[in-house]
N, C-alpha and C positions, 0 to 999 in steps of 0.2 A: 422401327421394327413392329410387325403386327403383334397385337396382344392376344395371347391364347388364354382362355379361361376353362376351368373344369365345369362342365355343364351338370345341372342337377340330374341325378339318377345314374351318373357314371360310377361304376363300382371302383373301390379303392385299387383293386388289382389292375383294372383297365386304365385307371388314371396314372398309376405308376409306370405302366408300359408306355403310355402316351408321353409322359414327361421324359422318360429315358430316350425315346425315339427323337423327340425334339432336341434334347441335349446333344445327341450324336450328330444330328443335322447341323446344328450350330457350330459344333467343334470341327467337323469335317469341312464345313464351308468356310472356316476361318473367322467366324464371327466372334468377337471378343478376345482374339489372340493376335491380332495384327497380321502381318504377312507371314507366309510359310517360312519355316526355319531355313537358314542358309545350308545348302548341301554340304559345304566344307565343314561347317560346325557340327552337323549331324554325324558326318563320317568320323571326325576327330572324337566326338563324345561317345560314339557307340563302338569304336574300334581302337583308336589310339590310347584312350584313357584306361584301357585294361592294364596298361603298363606305365603310361606317362601321366604326370599331373599337369594341368593347364592353369591352375590357380592355387592360391594358398601362400603360406610363408615358406621360406627356404628350410629344407630338411636335410639331415645327414644322408650321404650316399648309401650307407648301410641300411637305411630304413626304406629304400625305394627299389623298385624293379628296373627302372630305366631313368635316364636323365629327365629333368623337369623341362617342360615346354612353356613354363609360365612367362618366359621372356623370349620366346622363339622369334618374335618379330624383330627384336634387337640383335639376335644372335646369328641367324642363318641368312645366307644370301639366297634370294628367291630362285634364281636359275639353277643353282646347285641343288637346292632342296627338291625342286620339281624333278630333276633328273635322277637324284638319288632315290626318291620314293618309288620310282618305277623300276630301278635296278639297284637294290641296296646291297651290293657286294662289298663296298668299302666298309671296313670295320672301324668304328670310332674308337672302340676299346678292344685292343688285340686279344685280350684274355677274357673279355666279357665285362659288362658294367659292374656286376656284383660277384664276379669270380666263380659263379656256380656253373659247373659243367652242363647241367640240364638247361641252362639258359643261353647256350651258345648257338642256338638255331638261327638260321637266316631270318632277317627282318622281313615282315610282310611286304610284298610288292603290290603297288597300286597301278591302275591304268593311268593313261595320260590325263584324262578328264578328272579322275579322282585325285591325282597328285596335284593338279592345278587348284582344285577346290580346297583341298586340305592345306596347301601352302598359303593360299589367299587368306584362309581363316587364321592360320597360325601367325601370319604377318600382323594380326591385330593384337596378339599377346605381347605386351610391352611392359617394361619396368621403368618408372620415372627416374630411377637412380642412374640410368644409362643415358648420357646426353649425346644427341646427334651432333656430329661434327667435332667432337672433342679430340679425336685422333686424326691427324693429317699424315700424308705420306712423309716418311722420314727422310731427312737429308742424308747425304753420303756419310757425314760424320756421325750422325745419330745411329744409323744402321751399323756402322763399324763398332761403335761403342756398345750397342745392344748385343752384337755378336760376342764381344769379349765378356760382357756381364753374363750372358746366357751360358757360356761355357764355364766361366769361373764358378757359377752357382749350381752347376751340375744339372741343369734343366733336362738335358738329354738322358740323364740316368733313369727318368721315369717316363719320358715321352719319345715315341718314334720321331726322329728329326731328319729332314731331308739332308743328304750328304752325297758326295761324289764317290760312293762305294759301289761294288758290284750289285748290291741289293737296292741301292738308291737311297738308303737311309741308315741311321745308327740309332741306338737308344734302347731304353727299357720299355716294359709293357705294363707297368702298374697304373698308368693313367692314360688319358686320351691321346690318340695319335695326332701329330702335327703335320702329317703328310698332306699336301694340298690345302693347308690351312687358309691361304690367301684366297682360294676359290670358294671355300666353305663358310668361313665365319666373317662377320663384320668387324672392322677395326675398332669401332667404339666399344663393342662388347668385349673384345679381347683386352683392351686397355683397362676398362673398368673392372673386369674380373681379376686382372693381374694386380690391381691396386690392393685388393683384399679378397682373395678367393672365398674366405669364410662367409662373406656377405651372401654368397649364392650356394655354397656347399659347406655348411657348418660341419666341423669335425671331419673334414675330408682328408686330413693328413697332408694337405698340400704344403710344400716347403715354403716357408716364409722367413727370410733372413731376419736376424735379430742383431742390432736394431733394424727395423724395416728400411728398405732402400728408399731414397728420396724419389718424389714423383718423376723427376726428370730422368732418372735411371729406369724406372718402370716404363716410361714413355719410349726410351731408347730400345729397351728389350722388345716392347711391342712392335716398334718400327721394324726391327730385325725379323721378328716372327711373321710379320705380314709380307715378307719376301718369300716365304716358304711355298714352293710349287708342288 
């Protein structure tokens, strides 16, 4: 890079203007900062982070405006996320994430290009506690056992659950909807979350049996949940 020197006789004011101008040229030209920021990252950080967090440690739901995206890459299926960001009519939380009436407005909709860019960046947000491939498609026996356990432990009391009813579902509204869960969420995320919800939503009030269910039962419940359409 060419070396610029302040010549003798240049006034302090002119020197300051000169240096400011050169700094602007270097910054705008990308010198010293690598490649231009990823458009998806820019969009998420300037828009999504007004409500969502993309980094940090797990925090209670009551302290946040919207769900964390810290582990979005583990959690959401890309095709679903891109489609939803363009037309966010599906409500994850039927009565709102934080139960506040003033926060029940429709989620911001993005263009196709914006949705793809945001989803691509969010796919990089991952948590090492979630292991790829930990959850396989359940066997007929596992799914049947999972259904029995799901009903016995009253999971449908807090969650919209697909069912053969006129509405197409049954369940409560105090937590996230499980309608179309298999299209929306990744199985590895659902399984790891089910093992201990407080690892991701401390003090969430999520029902955890005492004593906790063995891992094979959690696996069976997850296998059943991943059949939800």
